[in-house]
N, C-alpha and C positions, 0 to 999 in steps of 0.2 A: 611747544604747547603752553599756552597761558593758563595758568590756574588762578581762579578768581580770588580765593582766600589769600594765597601767597602774594598776589599783586597788591591787594589792599594792606596787608601787613607790611610789605616792603615800603609802600608809599608813606604809611605812617611813621615807620622807623626813620625814613629819610627826613621827613618834616621835623620829627623830634630831635634828630641829630643837628639839623640846621638851627634850631632854636637854641640848643645848648651851646653851639659854637658862637652865636652872636645874639645875646639875650636882648639887645636893643633893636634888633632887625625885626621888621614886620614880616612874618612868614608869608611866602607867596606859593600857593598851590597850582601846579600846571597839570590840567586834566587832558592834555593833548593825547595821551595814550589810553584814554578811557575806552572800554570795549564792552560789547554784550556777548553772552555766551550761555549755552545750556549748562545747568549744574552737572547733568549726566548725559552722555550722548547715546545711551541705550537704556531703555526702561521696559518693563513688562506688567501687564495687568490681566487677570482672569476675565473672561468674557462675562461672567455673572457678578463682576464686581459692583455693578450698579443696581442689583436686584433690590437692595434696600434703600435705593435713593442716593447712594454715594457717588460723588463725583471725583474722577481721577485728575490729579493736577500735575502738570509738567512744568518744573520751575525754570525760569530764565533770569539771569542776574546781570544788571549793568554795573560793571566795576568801575568806580571812580573814587576820588578822594572826597570831593565836596558833595557829589551827588548832582545828577542832571535832572531836569524836568524835561522829559522826552516822551514822545510816542513813536514806537518803532513797529514795523510790519513783520508779519510772519505768514507762511502758507503751508498748507497740508497737502501732501500728494500721496497718491495711492499706487505702490509699485505694480507693475504689470504682472509680476510673479508673486503669488500669495498676498496680494494687496487687499486690505480691508475696504469695504464699500460703505460710504456715508448713508445713513438711513437704514442700512441693513445689519452692519456689524458694530457701528458706533454712531454717536451723535456729537457733534462739536458744539459745546456750550458757549465757548468764547467765539462767537460768530463774527465779531467785528473785524477780525484779521489784524488787529493792532494790540499792542501792549503799552501800558503807561507807567512811567517810572518818575520818582522824584527823590529828593533827599532822604525822605522817611520811608519810602517804598522802593528799594533798590532791587527787589526780587518781584517779578510778576508771574502769573500762572496762566498757561493755556490749558483749558478745562474740557475734559471729555466725559461722556457717559458710554459704557459699553452696552451692547444688546446681546441678549441670550437666545440662543436656538437649540434645538434638539438634534441637529445634524452635524456629523463630524466633518469639519472643513479643513482641519489642520490649523496651526497658528497662522495668524494674519498679521500684516504689518502696515504701518503708516510711516511716513517720513515727514517731519517738521523742519522747516528752514526759517531762520530769522535773519533780518536784514538790518544794517546799520544805515547811517546817513552821512552828511558832510562832517559832522563832528564826532560821531560814534562809529568805530570800526567794529567788525565782527571778529570774534575770537576764533581759534581753530575748532572750537566746539560749537559750530553754527548749525549743525544738522543732528537732530535727535531721531533715532529710530524707536518707534513705540510698537511692541509686540503685544497682540491681544491673544493670549493663551486660550486654546480650544479645551474646554472641560470635558468634552465628549470623546476624548482619545479612547480607542478600544482597550488600551492597556492601562487606562487611568486608575483602575481599581488597585493596581499593584505598585504604583509609582510612590515614591516618598522615602522616609528614613526608617532604617532598621538598626537593631542592635545584634551585632554578630558575636558569637562565641566560638572559639577554636583552640587547638592545642598547638602552640608555637614551639618549634624544635628547640629554641633558646630559652624562652621565658615560661613555657608551660601554658596552662589554660589562661586565656585572656579574653577580654571583651573590647570591642571597639565599634564605632559608628560607621555605618555604610549607607549610601544613598543611591536608589535606583531612579534613573531619569529616562525620558523617552528619546528616541532618535528623531532628529528633525525631518528626515526623509522616508525612512522605512517604519511603517507601523507595526511590524512584527519584531523589531529589534529594540532592546533596552540596554542602557549603559549602567554598569556598577562602578560607582566612585568609592574607592578604598575597599575593594573586594578582599584584601588581605589587611593585616594590622601593621604593615610596614610603614613607619612614620617618616621615612627619609624624604619622601616626595609624594604628592597626590597622583594617583593613577586612575585611569579609566579603562575598563575591558567590557566587551559586549556580550550579550546573549540573545539567542533567538527564541521566541515564545511559539509553541505549537498552536494549531488551530483551535484546540479545545481550551486553550489558555490555562493549562494545568502544569506544563513543564517549561523550564527555560534551559536550553542547551547552550552551554558555554564552551567554545572550542579552545583546545590547547594550541600553544604556538603563536597566538595572536600578539600583536605589538601594541603597547600603549603609545599615544601620540607624544606624551611627555617623556623626555629622556633623562638619564641620570646626570649629575653635575659634570661628568666627563664627556657628556654629548653622546653616550652610547644608548642604543635603543634597549628598552626594557620589555621583556617578553613574559607572558603568562604560560606556565607549564602545569601539568597535572603531576601528582606524586602520591605514592602510597608510603609505607614504612621502609621501603628498600629502594624503589626505582623512581626516576624522574621521567615523566611522559611528555615527549615533544609533540606528539600528534594525538588524535583522538579528541574526546570531549567529555564533559560531565553533564548528566541530566539532573537538574534541580527541581524538586517537586514544590509547587505552590500550595501551601496549607490554607484551607478556608473553613469558616464555620458553616453551620446550616443555612445561614442567610447569604453566603457567598462572599462575606467579608474576608479579606486576607489577614490571616494570623501570623504567618511567617514563611520561612523557606526551609526545606530540608535537603541539605546537600549530600545525604547518604553517607556510606561508609567505604565506597569503593576508591575514591580519590579525594586528596586535598588539593592545596595549590602551592606552587612555587614561583617566585619572581626573580628573574636574573637576566643577564646579558646573553647567556647561553646555558645550556643544561649543566655544564661543569662549573659555572660561576654564578651561584645563587645568593641573593641578599636575604631572602625571606622564605621560610617554609612553614605551612600550616598543614598538619596531618589530617587524614580523613576523619569525619565525624562533626564537620562544621554545621551549625545551625544558625538561623536568624529569626528574630521576633520583630514584627512591624511596630513601630512606635505610634 
């Protein structure tokens, strides 16, 4: 994978070395390896980003030593599954289908505006592909996926960052940051990032929200996709002050104010959480009585 900044830095370092070795030689720069690539191959923007007239810019960089004066093509495609529609979900501002570069402008931008609606469609995607020519090749980052995030998700009111407080078996009462995010396929499911305060690795566990959107049910025994450094699966268990619970679940109450805004979460006093490879081998235990405040 070619990295633009590393490539330019290496090229300059080589040219500097050549001058140092032979101060009388005229440095010759060879741009045969110049390439064009997206700065990032995955970007996201909220569907209401443009409500105040803002334009979302997708950067594309032509990596070379001297800088080329070039015009390169790009195309925008709408995937068959969850594809955004031009004129409905977005507007392409850079309508020419080309990007211009020179020695002073090595990064060009493909510009979009998003369109807002009141209907939940789920997140929608676009794919942007850039092309080289006889002199400029394309880097491995030649396709960028742009996700337009739907702000009308039925669980959007509870997504975001929380401050957790719990009683750790080793360190006592502690606080840590936790984030709730949506599931890409199931609108009744949310994901807890850092549900416990174990800082050895980032873990994600899920919960299911009831129809009334008042309770999140977190199943015990589920596995995180991320494994420990030894490659072992990490599981979430329930626990009280004596027993580890391999099965069952915990109902978490969503606390709201009179206006319906989420204040935080109440995990109750029946169970806490434990993380480990098996019930008899635990890395982290948080006793019952956990609470969370929405940031």
